[in-house]
C-alpha positions in Angstrom: 62.1 -36.7 -39.2 62.8 -39.3 -36.7 61.8 -40.1 -33.4 64.9 -38.6 -31.7 65.1 -35.5 -33.8 61.9 -34.5 -32.5 62.2 -35.3 -29.3 65.5 -33.8 -28.8 64.0 -30.4 -30.5 61.3 -30.3 -27.4 63.5 -31.1 -24.9 66.1 -28.0 -25.9 62.9 -25.9 -26.8 62.0 -26.4 -23.3 65.3 -25.9 -21.4 67.4 -23.5 -24.6 65.8 -20.7 -23.8 67.0 -19.9 -20.8 69.8 -22.7 -20.8 72.6 -19.3 -20.0 71.9 -18.3 -16.9 69.2 -19.3 -14.7 66.8 -21.3 -16.9 63.2 -19.8 -16.9 60.9 -21.8 -15.2 57.6 -20.8 -13.2 59.5 -19.7 -10.0 59.1 -16.0 -10.5 55.1 -17.4 -10.0 56.1 -17.7 -6.1 56.7 -14.8 -5.2 60.1 -14.7 -6.5 60.2 -11.8 -9.2 63.3 -10.6 -8.8 64.6 -14.2 -9.6 63.8 -13.3 -13.1 64.5 -9.1 -12.9 66.7 -7.7 -11.2 65.8 -4.3 -10.5 62.8 -5.8 -8.3 65.5 -6.4 -5.9 64.4 -4.1 -2.6 61.7 -3.1 -3.9 59.5 -3.6 -0.7 59.9 -0.7 2.0 60.8 -2.9 4.3 62.4 -6.1 5.1 64.0 -8.9 2.8 63.1 -12.3 0.6 64.9 -15.4 1.1 63.4 -18.0 -0.9 65.1 -21.7 -2.6 63.3 -23.9 -5.9 64.2 -27.5 -6.5 63.3 -28.7 -9.7 63.1 -31.8 -10.9 62.2 -32.7 -13.9 60.9 -36.6 -15.8 60.8 -38.7 -12.9 62.6 -42.2 -13.6 64.8 -41.0 -16.3 68.3 -40.7 -15.6 70.3 -37.1 -15.9 67.1 -35.7 -16.0 67.1 -32.2 -15.8 67.2 -30.6 -12.3 67.8 -26.9 -10.8 68.2 -25.0 -7.7 68.4 -21.8 -6.8 68.9 -19.6 -3.9 68.2 -16.2 -3.4 68.0 -13.5 -1.1 67.0 -9.7 -1.2 66.3 -6.6 0.6 66.0 -2.6 1.0 68.4 -0.7 2.5 67.8 3.0 3.0 64.9 4.9 1.0 66.5 3.7 -2.5 68.9 0.8 -2.9 68.6 -2.9 -2.7 70.5 -5.5 -2.4 70.6 -9.0 -3.3 72.3 -12.4 -4.4 71.2 -15.0 -6.6 72.8 -19.0 -6.2 71.9 -21.5 -8.7 72.9 -25.0 -9.8 71.2 -26.1 -13.1 72.5 -30.5 -14.5 70.4 -31.3 -17.8 72.4 -34.5 -19.0 76.1 -34.5 -19.5 75.7 -30.6 -19.3 75.7 -28.6 -15.9 76.2 -25.1 -14.6 76.5 -23.4 -11.2 76.7 -19.4 -10.6 76.8 -16.8 -8.2 74.6 -12.9 -8.7 75.3 -9.9 -6.6 72.7 -7.4 -7.4 72.1 -4.0 -6.9 68.9 -1.8 -7.4 68.0 1.9 -7.5 64.6 2.7 -6.3 62.5 5.7 -6.4 59.4 6.4 -5.6 57.2 9.5 -6.5 55.3 8.5 -3.3 55.4 10.6 0.0 54.0 8.0 2.1 55.6 4.5 1.9 51.8 3.2 3.0 51.2 3.6 -1.3 53.5 3.2 -4.5 54.2 4.7 -7.4 57.4 3.6 -7.9 60.2 3.4 -10.6 63.3 0.9 -10.6 66.3 0.5 -12.1 68.8 -2.9 -11.5 71.6 -4.6 -12.8 73.1 -8.1 -11.9 76.4 -9.3 -12.6 77.3 -13.0 -12.6 80.1 -15.1 -12.3 79.8 -19.0 -13.9 81.2 -21.9 -14.6 79.9 -24.5 -17.6 80.8 -28.3 -17.7 80.5 -30.5 -20.6 81.3 -33.8 -19.1 82.2 -36.8 -22.7 84.3 -38.9 -20.3 81.9 -41.5 -21.2 81.2 -41.0 -24.5 82.5 -43.2 -27.4 85.2 -41.9 -29.2 86.2 -45.3 -30.9 85.5 -43.3 -34.2 87.5 -40.4 -34.5 84.9 -36.7 -34.4 87.5 -33.8 -34.0 84.4 -31.7 -31.8 84.8 -34.8 -28.3 87.3 -34.6 -26.8 85.7 -37.3 -24.5 87.1 -35.5 -20.8 84.9 -33.3 -18.8 85.7 -30.1 -19.7 84.5 -26.7 -17.9 85.0 -23.1 -18.4 84.5 -19.5 -16.5 83.7 -16.4 -17.3 80.9 -13.2 -16.1 77.7 -11.8 -17.2 75.3 -9.1 -16.8 71.7 -9.2 -16.4 70.1 -5.2 -16.3 66.1 -4.0 -16.3 63.7 -1.7 -15.1 60.5 -2.0 -13.2 57.2 0.2 -12.7 55.2 -0.5 -9.9 52.1 1.7 -9.1 49.8 0.8 -6.8 48.2 -2.6 -7.8 50.0 -2.2 -11.6 53.2 -3.4 -12.1 55.8 -4.1 -16.1 59.2 -5.4 -15.5 61.8 -5.0 -18.7 64.8 -6.5 -18.6 67.9 -7.7 -20.9 69.3 -11.1 -19.7 73.2 -12.1 -21.0 74.1 -8.5 -21.7 78.0 -8.8 -22.0 77.9 -12.9 -23.5 81.3 -14.3 -25.1 82.2 -17.5 -26.2 83.0 -19.9 -23.9 85.1 -22.6 -26.3 83.3 -25.3 -24.7 81.0 -26.9 -26.9 83.3 -25.6 -30.2 84.7 -22.6 -31.8 81.8 -21.4 -33.8 79.2 -21.6 -30.7 77.4 -18.1 -31.0 78.5 -14.3 -28.6 74.5 -13.7 -28.8 73.0 -15.1 -25.8 70.9 -12.4 -24.9 67.2 -12.5 -23.9 64.7 -10.0 -23.2 61.8 -10.4 -21.7 58.9 -8.3 -20.5 56.4 -8.1 -17.7 53.3 -7.0 -16.8 50.7 -7.6 -14.2 47.8 -6.3 -11.8 46.0 -7.5 -8.8 42.3 -7.2 -8.9 40.8 -6.8 -4.8 37.3 -8.5 -5.3 34.4 -8.7 -2.7 35.2 -11.3 0.4 38.6 -10.1 0.5 39.7 -12.4 -2.7 42.3 -11.1 -5.2 43.1 -12.2 -8.4 46.3 -11.3 -10.1 46.8 -12.1 -14.2 49.6 -11.3 -15.5 51.8 -12.2 -18.4 55.3 -12.9 -19.2 56.8 -12.7 -22.7 60.7 -13.6 -23.9 62.4 -13.4 -27.1 66.1 -15.0 -27.8 68.2 -12.4 -29.6 70.0 -14.8 -31.8 67.4 -17.4 -32.5 64.7 -15.0 -32.5 62.6 -17.8 -30.5 59.2 -16.6 -28.8 57.4 -18.0 -26.1 55.1 -16.1 -23.9 53.7 -16.9 -20.2 49.8 -16.5 -19.5 48.8 -16.5 -15.6 46.1 -16.1 -13.3 46.9 -16.3 -9.4 44.9 -16.0 -6.4 45.3 -14.8 -3.0 42.6 -15.4 0.1 43.1 -14.8 3.7 43.7 -16.6 6.9 44.8 -15.9 10.0 48.5 -15.3 10.2 49.2 -15.3 5.9 47.0 -16.8 3.2 46.4 -19.3 1.3 47.1 -18.6 -2.7 46.6 -20.8 -5.8 47.1 -20.6 -10.0 47.7 -21.6 -13.2 49.8 -20.6 -15.6 50.1 -21.5 -19.2 53.0 -21.5 -21.8 53.6 -21.6 -25.6 56.2 -20.9 -27.9 55.4 -19.1 -31.3 57.9 -21.7 -33.5 56.9 -25.3 -33.8 58.3 -29.0 -35.2 57.3 -30.3 -38.2 57.2 -33.7 -38.6 55.2 -36.5 -40.1 52.1 -38.0 -38.5 51.2 -41.0 -40.9 51.6 -39.5 -44.6 51.0 -35.9 -43.3 53.6 -33.8 -42.7 52.2 -31.7 -39.3 53.3 -29.0 -36.5 53.6 -29.3 -33.2 54.6 -25.8 -30.6 55.5 -26.3 -27.1 53.0 -26.1 -24.6 52.4 -26.4 -20.9 50.2 -26.3 -18.2 51.3 -25.9 -14.6 49.2 -25.0 -11.6 50.2 -24.2 -8.4 49.5 -23.5 -4.6 51.4 -22.2 -1.9 50.9 -20.9 1.3 52.3 -17.6 3.7 51.9 -18.3 7.1 53.6 -15.4 9.4 57.1 -14.7 8.0 57.3 -18.3 6.1 56.1 -19.1 2.5 55.4 -22.8 1.3 54.6 -23.8 -2.4 54.4 -26.2 -5.3 54.0 -26.0 -8.6 53.3 -28.8 -11.0 54.0 -28.5 -14.8 52.9 -31.1 -17.5 53.3 -30.6 -21.2 50.5 -30.5 -23.5 51.2 -32.7 -27.0 51.1 -35.8 -29.3 55.3 -36.3 -28.7 56.6 -35.4 -25.3 59.9 -36.6 -23.5 58.3 -39.4 -21.1 54.3 -39.6 -19.0 55.2 -37.5 -15.6 55.6 -33.8 -16.0 57.7 -31.2 -13.6 57.8 -31.1 -9.6 59.1 -27.8 -8.0 59.0 -26.9 -4.1 59.5 -23.4 -3.4 60.8 -22.6 0.3 61.0 -19.1 1.4 61.9 -16.5 4.6 60.6 -12.8 4.9 62.9 -11.3 7.0 63.9 -8.1 8.7 59.6 -6.6 8.4 57.6 -4.8 11.1 55.3 -5.0 13.8 52.3 -5.8 12.0 54.8 -9.0 10.4 53.4 -7.2 6.5 54.7 -5.4 3.4 53.6 -2.1 3.3 52.7 -2.0 0.0 50.1 -4.7 -1.4 50.9 -8.2 -2.3 52.9 -7.7 -5.9 56.2 -7.0 -3.9 
């Protein structure tokens, strides 16, 4: 295999899993599981959360991928939650913008809101626009696929899922792109099947000296290509005056790899990435920074991926904290 196809393989391995809809990076680890699982909209008993994320990849590379998201969700009454997500995703000549609106239904099996034993169902309906800018392509040689213009298409999509929270334990299952249809943006042979299946599990251990540790993992499967990846995460929390400090590490790995020549030997490399996270909750505000670095002999550039998250927790009680523990 030549170097260029190898580079493109890893480029699309990093982005291809979630390029339809909101790309899945490490955003959910910055106190924002709602960005991944619609059933988490309004999952806490009190108040709501707003989060904005800004992600930039490969500084110094033209047309490098970048992503911006703005999300908010809150509880309505005893059993309902609502939310909204706006996102803008750019990747070279490709771009997508969209809006998701979410409704979630929550059933708490405990009578007291101070304890949590809750089953949640959620559905997100999204309207999106996908664009492909071919205006700068060389069309001197005829290619029936290249039109030499900027093309765009609009369509709707649906994500749905369920969550279960029991005290410090949580589990989520979500189906994304449930009703996706061919956009006819790239060519007529584009697959109608862009469904992805996600599953998350985690638990918060409360240790001595008020320190808490939260191991978790996320598994993702692409229905059409059968590509799979897993995130293995560990976060720690330490309370401070009027808030808490937290941080962690995440390890991402795909199950599939690319084969290429290393000298005269054929070797294989899977996508592997380490993400470090640091954040602070101060009163109603949340600030976080993520840095992701691919691992392996072949990578696109020497730099990593930077992400900043800014959040605000609103309509909370007099004590300034949610009734339930940190998982929400």
